[in-house]
MARTOR-373812 format. One line per field, with one value per residue: residue number from 1; chain; z, x, y of N, C-alpha, C in turn. Coordinates in Angstrom, 2 decimals. Example, Ala and Ser with C-alpha at 12.3 -4.5 7.8 and 13.67 -1.06 7.14 Angstrom:
2
n	(1:2)
chain	(A:A)
n.w	(7.80:7.08)
n.u	(13.19:12.85)
n.v	(-5.69:-2.25)
ca.w	(7.80:7.14)
ca.u	(12.30:13.67)
ca.v	(-4.50:-1.06)
c.w	(7.80:7.87)
c.u	(13.20:12.90)
c.v	(-3.30:0.03)
! end
This chain:
218
n	(1:2:3:4:5:6:7:8:9:10:11:12:13:14:15:16:17:18:19:20:21:22:23:24:25:26:27:28:29:30:31:32:33:34:35:36:37:38:39:40:41:42:43:44:45:46:47:48:49:50:51:52:53:54:55:56:57:58:59:60:61:62:63:64:65:66:67:68:69:70:71:72:73:74:75:76:77:78:79:80:81:82:83:84:85:86:87:88:89:90:91:92:93:94:95:96:97:98:99:100:101:102:103:104:105:106:107:108:109:110:111:112:113:114:115:116:117:118:119:120:121:122:123:124:125:126:127:128:129:130:131:132:133:134:135:136:137:138:139:140:141:142:143:144:145:146:147:148:149:150:151:152:153:154:155:156:157:158:159:160:161:162:163:164:165:166:167:168:169:170:171:172:173:174:175:176:177:178:179:180:181:182:183:184:185:186:187:188:189:190:191:192:193:194:195:196:197:198:199:200:201:202:203:204:205:206:207:208:209:210:211:212:213:214:215:216:217:218)
chain	(A:A:A:A:A:A:A:A:A:A:A:A:A:A:A:A:A:A:A:A:A:A:A:A:A:A:A:A:A:A:A:A:A:A:A:A:A:A:A:A:A:A:A:A:A:A:A:A:A:A:A:A:A:A:A:A:A:A:A:A:A:A:A:A:A:A:A:A:A:A:A:A:A:A:A:A:A:A:A:A:A:A:A:A:A:A:A:A:A:A:A:A:A:A:A:A:A:A:A:A:A:A:A:A:A:A:A:A:A:A:A:A:A:A:A:A:A:A:A:A:A:A:A:A:A:A:A:A:A:A:A:A:A:A:A:A:A:A:A:A:A:A:A:A:A:A:A:A:A:A:A:A:A:A:A:A:A:A:A:A:A:A:A:A:A:A:A:A:A:A:A:A:A:A:A:A:A:A:A:A:A:A:A:A:A:A:A:A:A:A:A:A:A:A:A:A:A:A:A:A:A:A:A:A:A:A:A:A:A:A:A:A:A:A:A:A:A:A)
n.w	(217.29:214.60:213.46:214.32:213.00:210.34:210.36:210.85:208.55:206.70:207.29:206.56:203.87:203.09:203.40:201.43:199.07:198.80:197.26:196.49:196.19:199.13:199.87:198.07:198.94:201.49:200.72:199.28:201.31:203.12:201.48:201.07:203.70:204.26:202.35:203.27:205.79:204.90:203.50:205.63:207.03:205.37:206.12:208.49:210.48:211.56:214.30:214.87:217.10:217.85:219.71:220.17:219.56:217.67:218.54:218.96:220.66:221.27:220.22:218.40:217.31:214.79:212.81:209.59:208.97:206.96:203.51:203.45:205.01:207.75:211.03:213.74:217.05:220.09:222.60:224.42:223.13:221.95:223.75:224.76:222.37:219.27:216.67:214.49:212.69:210.38:209.45:206.74:205.81:203.40:203.65:203.30:204.55:206.19:207.18:210.31:210.61:212.23:215.31:215.42:217.11:220.59:223.19:226.29:228.64:227.71:226.43:223.67:220.32:217.45:214.46:211.74:208.54:205.53:202.41:202.14:201.29:198.05:197.61:200.22:202.62:204.34:207.51:208.70:211.45:213.92:215.42:217.20:220.38:221.02:221.19:223.98:223.81:221.13:218.20:217.51:216.00:215.97:214.72:215.68:217.05:217.52:219.12:218.57:216.27:214.50:212.72:213.95:214.15:216.09:217.64:219.14:221.63:222.60:225.95:228.26:229.18:230.62:232.88:233.75:236.36:235.88:233.52:231.42:229.23:228.70:227.08:227.80:226.37:224.89:223.43:222.71:222.89:221.74:222.88:222.26:221.10:221.49:220.56:218.74:216.47:217.19:215.46:214.00:212.68:210.37:209.39:210.47:212.81:216.08:218.41:220.19:221.44:224.80:227.89:230.94:234.00:236.87:239.87:242.09:240.26:237.34:233.86:231.04:228.08:225.67:224.07:223.11:219.72:219.43:221.22:220.06:217.79:218.95:220.68:219.18:217.01:216.21)
n.u	(-103.75:-103.74:-104.41:-107.03:-108.38:-107.94:-109.19:-111.87:-112.43:-111.99:-114.05:-116.33:-115.78:-115.98:-118.72:-119.66:-118.46:-118.77:-117.87:-115.31:-111.76:-110.07:-107.38:-106.83:-108.64:-107.60:-105.14:-105.97:-107.22:-105.08:-103.38:-104.97:-105.10:-102.40:-101.92:-103.74:-102.68:-100.25:-101.07:-102.06:-99.69:-98.41:-99.48:-98.39:-95.76:-92.37:-91.25:-88.60:-86.69:-84.51:-81.86:-80.26:-77.64:-77.79:-78.18:-79.92:-82.96:-85.49:-87.64:-90.41:-93.78:-96.19:-98.97:-100.37:-103.13:-104.36:-104.16:-102.49:-100.31:-100.53:-99.85:-100.53:-99.45:-97.65:-97.33:-95.18:-92.91:-91.80:-90.68:-88.35:-86.77:-85.02:-85.32:-87.31:-88.08:-90.05:-90.26:-91.25:-93.06:-92.01:-89.48:-88.87:-87.67:-89.12:-89.30:-90.61:-92.74:-94.29:-96.21:-99.61:-101.83:-102.41:-102.98:-102.50:-103.12:-103.84:-101.57:-101.28:-100.59:-100.82:-99.21:-97.59:-96.31:-94.34:-96.15:-97.94:-95.92:-95.43:-96.81:-97.47:-100.16:-103.16:-104.90:-108.25:-110.22:-111.86:-114.70:-116.45:-116.70:-114.79:-115.89:-115.79:-113.52:-113.28:-111.45:-108.18:-105.29:-101.86:-99.27:-96.14:-92.90:-89.84:-86.76:-84.75:-85.44:-86.93:-89.90:-92.97:-95.74:-98.56:-101.08:-104.31:-106.93:-109.61:-109.63:-110.82:-112.93:-111.95:-113.02:-111.75:-111.69:-112.48:-111.16:-111.96:-112.87:-110.69:-109.15:-108.07:-105.96:-104.96:-102.65:-99.34:-97.22:-94.05:-90.95:-90.42:-92.89:-94.56:-97.22:-98.31:-100.82:-103.93:-105.58:-108.71:-110.91:-111.88:-109.91:-109.59:-108.52:-108.89:-107.88:-105.06:-101.93:-100.95:-99.37:-100.63:-100.73:-102.61:-103.29:-102.18:-102.03:-100.96:-101.54:-101.28:-102.41:-104.98:-105.98:-109.20:-110.19:-112.12:-111.48:-109.22:-110.40:-112.01:-110.37:-108.14:-108.80:-108.18)
n.v	(-121.42:-120.69:-123.13:-123.37:-121.29:-122.06:-124.56:-123.84:-122.34:-124.33:-126.12:-124.63:-124.41:-127.07:-127.50:-125.87:-126.76:-129.78:-131.94:-131.49:-132.03:-132.98:-132.39:-130.37:-128.45:-127.79:-126.70:-124.43:-122.93:-122.48:-120.99:-118.74:-117.71:-117.13:-115.13:-113.25:-112.50:-111.46:-109.19:-107.68:-107.27:-105.46:-103.11:-102.42:-100.93:-100.75:-98.97:-96.80:-94.96:-92.19:-90.54:-87.28:-87.85:-89.76:-92.31:-95.34:-95.25:-96.37:-99.07:-100.18:-100.85:-99.83:-98.60:-97.87:-95.69:-94.36:-93.20:-91.06:-91.50:-91.44:-92.52:-94.73:-95.31:-96.23:-93.79:-93.56:-94.40:-92.23:-90.51:-88.06:-87.93:-87.20:-87.84:-89.88:-92.83:-94.74:-98.04:-99.89:-102.91:-103.70:-102.77:-100.10:-97.01:-94.38:-90.97:-89.80:-87.09:-85.17:-84.73:-85.41:-85.84:-86.68:-89.08:-89.07:-90.53:-93.04:-93.78:-93.35:-92.30:-90.22:-89.84:-88.11:-88.98:-89.18:-89.50:-92.56:-95.31:-96.87:-100.06:-100.45:-100.77:-99.63:-99.75:-100.31:-99.09:-101.01:-100.18:-101.33:-102.94:-105.83:-109.30:-111.55:-114.25:-113.99:-114.65:-113.39:-111.81:-110.71:-108.61:-108.41:-107.51:-109.07:-108.77:-110.57:-112.02:-110.49:-109.45:-110.83:-113.15:-113.47:-115.47:-115.61:-115.17:-112.95:-112.35:-111.14:-108.35:-105.40:-103.09:-99.99:-97.76:-94.31:-94.29:-96.11:-98.85:-101.62:-104.41:-107.71:-110.23:-113.39:-113.28:-114.14:-111.97:-110.74:-109.10:-105.57:-104.95:-102.83:-100.74:-102.45:-103.50:-105.09:-107.50:-108.34:-110.97:-109.86:-108.36:-105.87:-103.31:-104.07:-103.17:-101.68:-102.64:-102.06:-101.01:-100.61:-98.81:-98.74:-97.47:-99.86:-101.83:-103.52:-103.58:-105.53:-105.15:-104.33:-101.36:-100.51:-99.88:-97.92:-95.93:-94.82:-93.73:-91.76:-90.13:-89.44:-87.86:-85.33)
ca.w	(216.80:213.15:213.13:214.58:211.90:209.12:210.50:210.67:207.13:206.00:207.51:205.71:202.49:202.86:203.23:200.16:197.97:199.43:196.37:196.12:196.75:200.46:199.85:197.33:199.82:202.51:200.04:198.96:202.56:203.63:200.60:201.36:205.00:204.12:201.62:204.15:206.77:204.18:203.22:206.90:207.36:204.55:206.77:209.74:210.39:212.74:214.73:215.44:217.56:218.13:220.44:219.41:219.13:216.67:219.19:219.03:221.99:221.45:219.03:218.60:216.11:214.50:211.60:208.79:209.03:205.76:202.39:203.64:205.79:209.18:211.78:215.15:217.81:221.52:222.85:225.20:222.23:221.43:224.85:224.77:221.14:218.31:215.33:214.43:211.35:210.29:208.45:206.24:205.58:202.21:203.97:203.07:205.76:205.97:208.39:211.01:210.46:213.43:216.10:215.07:218.31:221.64:224.29:227.28:229.59:227.05:225.79:222.23:219.56:216.00:213.87:210.29:207.81:204.12:201.81:202.27:200.18:197.12:198.11:201.58:202.78:205.62:208.21:209.23:212.86:214.31:216.54:218.14:221.37:220.64:222.05:224.70:223.06:219.71:217.76:217.02:215.82:216.02:214.09:216.58:216.70:218.49:218.87:218.11:214.97:213.63:212.78:214.39:214.09:217.27:217.54:220.44:221.79:223.59:227.20:229.13:229.07:231.94:233.11:234.66:236.82:235.36:232.26:230.40:229.05:227.94:227.07:227.84:225.36:225.09:222.44:223.28:222.20:222.10:223.24:221.19:220.44:221.82:219.38:217.83:216.30:217.38:214.25:214.07:211.51:209.19:208.99:211.05:214.09:217.20:219.51:220.11:222.68:225.72:229.26:231.76:235.45:237.55:241.28:242.30:239.31:235.99:232.84:229.70:227.43:224.43:224.08:221.99:218.64:219.59:221.92:219.05:216.93:219.69:221.28:218.24:215.80:215.89)
ca.u	(-104.72:-103.80:-105.14:-108.45:-108.91:-107.93:-110.20:-113.18:-112.57:-112.05:-115.39:-117.24:-115.47:-116.52:-120.16:-119.93:-118.00:-118.59:-117.28:-113.96:-110.66:-109.74:-106.04:-106.94:-109.34:-106.66:-104.15:-106.61:-107.44:-103.80:-102.90:-105.78:-104.71:-101.06:-102.07:-104.48:-101.72:-99.26:-101.67:-102.10:-98.32:-98.06:-100.04:-97.68:-94.41:-91.50:-90.89:-87.26:-86.48:-83.10:-81.57:-79.50:-76.37:-78.05:-78.23:-81.27:-83.54:-86.57:-88.10:-91.76:-94.57:-97.25:-99.69:-100.98:-104.59:-104.88:-103.22:-101.58:-99.15:-100.78:-99.50:-100.91:-98.48:-97.62:-96.72:-93.93:-91.78:-91.30:-90.18:-86.96:-86.06:-84.83:-85.66:-87.99:-88.37:-90.95:-89.77:-92.39:-92.89:-91.16:-88.13:-88.68:-87.56:-89.71:-89.19:-91.79:-92.68:-94.73:-97.29:-100.92:-102.66:-101.93:-103.84:-101.47:-103.56:-103.87:-100.28:-101.51:-100.13:-101.04:-98.09:-97.62:-95.09:-94.55:-97.23:-97.76:-95.10:-96.02:-96.70:-97.99:-101.60:-103.54:-105.90:-109.44:-110.48:-113.12:-115.16:-117.23:-115.91:-114.76:-116.53:-114.89:-113.13:-113.16:-110.07:-107.44:-103.86:-101.09:-97.95:-95.25:-91.48:-88.92:-85.42:-83.85:-85.79:-87.65:-91.36:-93.59:-97.20:-99.08:-102.50:-104.93:-108.34:-109.96:-109.80:-111.78:-113.08:-111.62:-113.38:-110.84:-112.36:-112.07:-110.42:-112.77:-112.65:-109.59:-109.37:-106.90:-106.01:-103.99:-101.58:-97.99:-96.45:-92.63:-90.45:-90.47:-94.19:-95.37:-97.85:-98.77:-102.27:-104.60:-106.40:-109.79:-111.07:-112.22:-108.73:-109.65:-107.83:-109.82:-107.22:-103.61:-101.34:-100.41:-99.10:-101.27:-100.65:-103.71:-103.12:-101.13:-102.24:-100.41:-102.32:-100.71:-103.69:-105.18:-106.94:-110.12:-110.03:-113.06:-110.79:-108.38:-111.29:-112.56:-109.37:-107.09:-109.46:-107.71)
ca.v	(-120.46:-120.79:-124.35:-123.13:-120.48:-122.87:-125.60:-123.23:-122.02:-125.60:-126.66:-123.86:-124.76:-128.40:-127.38:-125.19:-127.60:-131.10:-132.93:-131.08:-132.80:-132.46:-131.80:-129.12:-127.52:-127.33:-125.86:-123.16:-122.21:-122.03:-119.93:-117.56:-117.17:-116.56:-113.87:-112.35:-111.98:-110.67:-107.88:-106.97:-106.86:-104.31:-101.92:-102.18:-100.37:-100.81:-97.62:-96.66:-93.59:-91.91:-89.31:-86.28:-88.44:-90.77:-93.62:-95.89:-95.13:-97.34:-99.79:-100.68:-101.04:-98.89:-99.00:-96.81:-95.64:-93.71:-93.13:-89.93:-91.92:-91.25:-93.73:-94.85:-96.10:-95.92:-92.49:-93.62:-94.65:-90.96:-89.67:-87.64:-88.30:-86.11:-88.31:-91.17:-93.31:-95.89:-99.00:-100.64:-104.35:-103.84:-102.32:-98.66:-96.18:-93.06:-90.16:-89.31:-85.64:-84.46:-85.32:-84.87:-85.88:-87.57:-89.48:-89.38:-91.55:-94.35:-94.01:-93.42:-91.14:-90.20:-89.10:-88.02:-89.32:-88.91:-90.27:-94.00:-95.80:-97.83:-101.42:-100.50:-100.62:-99.05:-100.54:-99.66:-99.32:-101.65:-99.35:-102.14:-103.67:-107.25:-110.28:-112.45:-115.44:-113.71:-114.88:-112.23:-112.03:-109.47:-108.63:-107.70:-107.50:-109.67:-108.25:-111.62:-112.61:-109.55:-109.46:-112.08:-113.22:-114.15:-115.79:-115.80:-114.84:-111.94:-113.09:-110.47:-106.91:-104.87:-101.68:-99.30:-96.53:-93.00:-94.45:-96.76:-100.28:-102.20:-105.85:-108.58:-111.29:-114.47:-113.16:-114.23:-110.94:-110.68:-107.78:-104.55:-105.00:-101.65:-100.16:-103.50:-103.57:-106.38:-107.62:-109.33:-111.84:-109.07:-107.60:-104.54:-103.15:-104.04:-102.49:-101.51:-103.14:-101.06:-101.46:-99.58:-98.91:-98.04:-97.78:-100.85:-102.91:-103.35:-104.25:-105.70:-105.38:-103.59:-100.27:-100.67:-98.90:-96.82:-94.83:-94.17:-92.95:-90.63:-89.25:-89.05:-87.37:-83.97)
c.w	(215.29:212.73:213.30:213.43:210.62:209.18:210.27:209.20:206.30:206.10:206.62:204.25:202.15:202.62:201.88:198.96:198.48:198.55:195.96:196.79:198.06:200.47:199.13:198.17:200.85:201.90:199.75:200.21:203.11:202.79:200.87:202.66:204.94:203.42:202.46:205.15:206.10:203.88:204.49:207.25:206.58:205.13:208.04:209.49:211.68:213.06:215.37:215.85:218.04:218.94:219.59:218.90:218.08:217.21:219.29:220.46:222.23:220.11:219.33:217.27:215.96:213.24:210.91:208.92:207.86:204.70:202.55:204.43:207.28:209.91:213.22:215.85:219.29:221.76:223.53:224.32:221.81:222.52:224.65:223.54:220.25:216.90:215.42:212.98:211.45:209.15:208.03:206.08:204.39:202.45:203.70:204.41:205.45:207.26:208.99:211.05:211.72:214.12:215.74:216.31:219.29:222.62:225.39:228.20:228.99:226.34:224.28:221.56:218.09:215.40:212.35:209.72:206.36:203.59:201.87:201.06:199.28:197.65:199.53:201.57:204.05:206.20:208.66:210.71:213.06:215.56:217.53:219.10:221.01:221.65:222.77:223.93:221.55:219.29:217.19:216.74:215.80:215.34:214.95:216.10:217.84:218.14:218.25:216.70:214.03:213.80:213.15:214.19:215.28:217.12:218.94:220.43:222.72:224.87:228.11:228.83:230.47:232.05:234.13:235.06:236.30:234.06:231.15:230.29:228.28:227.88:227.08:226.79:225.63:224.08:223.12:222.59:222.67:222.56:222.02:220.42:220.84:220.54:218.38:217.70:216.53:216.29:214.43:212.76:210.23:208.70:209.49:212.40:215.21:218.41:219.28:221.46:223.49:227.05:230.17:233.24:236.05:239.02:241.46:241.29:237.94:235.00:231.54:228.84:226.12:224.64:222.90:220.97:218.74:220.30:220.96:218.20:217.63:220.10:220.31:216.93:215.37:214.75)
c.u	(-104.87:-104.60:-106.64:-109.07:-109.00:-109.01:-111.59:-113.43:-112.73:-113.45:-116.41:-117.04:-116.05:-118.03:-120.52:-119.59:-117.72:-117.89:-115.85:-112.93:-110.20:-108.38:-106.05:-107.62:-108.38:-105.64:-104.72:-106.77:-106.13:-103.24:-103.65:-105.32:-103.35:-101.14:-102.77:-103.52:-100.69:-99.80:-101.76:-100.70:-97.90:-98.60:-99.30:-96.29:-93.66:-91.08:-89.50:-87.07:-85.04:-82.95:-80.71:-78.17:-76.54:-78.09:-79.69:-81.78:-84.61:-86.98:-89.49:-92.46:-95.60:-97.97:-100.30:-102.50:-105.20:-103.79:-102.21:-100.33:-99.30:-100.58:-100.02:-99.88:-98.62:-96.81:-95.35:-92.70:-91.09:-90.81:-88.70:-86.16:-85.89:-85.21:-86.37:-88.22:-89.31:-90.46:-90.93:-92.05:-91.97:-89.74:-87.85:-88.63:-88.09:-89.65:-90.55:-91.69:-93.09:-95.86:-98.60:-101.81:-102.09:-103.05:-102.89:-101.88:-103.53:-102.57:-100.43:-101.02:-100.46:-99.97:-98.22:-96.26:-95.30:-95.67:-96.92:-97.01:-95.86:-95.78:-97.20:-99.51:-101.89:-104.71:-107.08:-109.60:-111.82:-113.63:-116.04:-116.29:-115.94:-115.48:-115.47:-114.76:-113.18:-111.70:-109.44:-106.00:-103.16:-99.74:-97.03:-93.81:-90.67:-87.50:-84.50:-84.16:-86.53:-89.16:-91.90:-95.10:-97.67:-100.59:-103.07:-106.40:-108.48:-110.31:-110.85:-111.82:-112.89:-112.03:-112.42:-111.48:-111.68:-111.28:-111.31:-112.41:-111.37:-109.88:-108.05:-107.07:-104.92:-102.85:-100.22:-97.05:-95.00:-92.24:-90.55:-91.79:-95.10:-95.94:-98.37:-100.29:-102.78:-105.66:-107.49:-109.91:-111.38:-111.03:-108.74:-108.94:-108.87:-109.21:-105.73:-103.01:-100.72:-100.09:-99.58:-101.05:-101.78:-103.66:-101.94:-101.20:-101.66:-101.24:-101.52:-101.89:-103.76:-106.24:-107.88:-109.98:-110.99:-112.41:-109.86:-109.24:-111.79:-111.47:-108.30:-107.68:-108.96:-106.70)
c.v	(-120.55:-122.01:-124.16:-122.36:-121.31:-123.95:-125.03:-122.90:-123.29:-126.21:-125.96:-124.23:-126.13:-128.36:-126.77:-126.05:-129.02:-132.13:-132.58:-131.98:-132.16:-131.77:-130.46:-128.05:-126.92:-126.37:-124.48:-122.30:-121.66:-120.88:-118.63:-116.90:-116.50:-115.21:-112.81:-111.69:-111.08:-109.27:-107.04:-106.44:-105.61:-103.00:-101.55:-101.63:-100.63:-99.38:-97.63:-95.20:-93.41:-90.62:-88.39:-86.82:-89.53:-92.18:-94.08:-95.87:-96.18:-97.93:-100.35:-100.85:-99.92:-99.36:-97.79:-96.87:-94.87:-93.65:-92.01:-90.30:-91.66:-92.57:-93.62:-95.73:-95.77:-94.65:-92.59:-93.88:-93.36:-90.01:-89.34:-88.00:-87.08:-86.52:-89.66:-91.55:-94.51:-96.77:-99.89:-102.12:-104.60:-103.35:-100.86:-97.92:-94.79:-92.26:-89.81:-87.79:-84.90:-85.21:-84.62:-84.78:-86.89:-87.90:-89.98:-90.52:-92.94:-94.68:-94.19:-92.15:-91.32:-89.31:-89.09:-88.42:-88.89:-89.80:-91.76:-94.57:-96.78:-99.24:-101.58:-100.32:-99.84:-99.85:-99.68:-100.00:-99.99:-100.94:-100.12:-102.86:-105.16:-108.13:-111.11:-113.76:-115.24:-113.93:-113.62:-112.64:-110.68:-109.67:-107.76:-107.73:-108.10:-109.24:-109.31:-112.12:-111.66:-109.66:-110.84:-112.00:-114.05:-114.35:-116.01:-115.43:-113.63:-112.68:-112.46:-108.98:-106.33:-103.40:-101.06:-97.97:-95.27:-93.10:-95.00:-98.23:-100.57:-103.69:-106.61:-109.67:-112.31:-114.42:-113.22:-113.24:-110.91:-109.29:-106.85:-104.57:-103.85:-101.06:-101.18:-103.49:-104.99:-106.47:-108.67:-110.11:-111.08:-108.24:-106.17:-104.51:-103.07:-103.36:-102.37:-101.88:-102.01:-101.74:-100.34:-99.86:-98.09:-98.43:-98.72:-102.00:-102.56:-104.17:-104.32:-106.10:-104.60:-102.52:-100.45:-99.55:-97.73:-95.65:-94.09:-93.24:-91.69:-89.63:-88.77:-88.55:-86.00:-84.03)
! end
């Protein structure tokens, strides 16, 4: 996936600057992409939740959506806990204060924390439904190695009766990636990863950001 994005950018760059040195062009594009992903990572947080005994209960991801420190994540991470903290890309640990809004059916939650730490960013929501085969990437978490970056495409749009649309993708997400934002080429959140059960069918997919905007506005 990374090669595809770099190749597309490289092709556009060639058309714009046909006489430039090829090696220099590739270096510029790679540097731009690395910086782009780094800025996105600064908007994500690792969610750690604990029980009354201080034992770690669950681990997942979330992301800031404003300067006030508001975080979007998966609701199931907060079941039966007494404390939760959000760890930023820079390593700052900030306490989760309270729940602002919930969408139980979609396993979504909006929570408040202290003001967004210095050095962190926040992400905008893409309210348009993504196109099939649109390239996306996600910043997840693997228990064995820490933060990861996955690349893929939107595979299909799935209408679920009485629920709405979700979309599947080809992102090879690792464990502990609940609440991971799916990012489009513009650096906006096109959806959030969830695991949905409807009838006898299980869906490992993403909830479009439009649902976040509608159901978590309180």
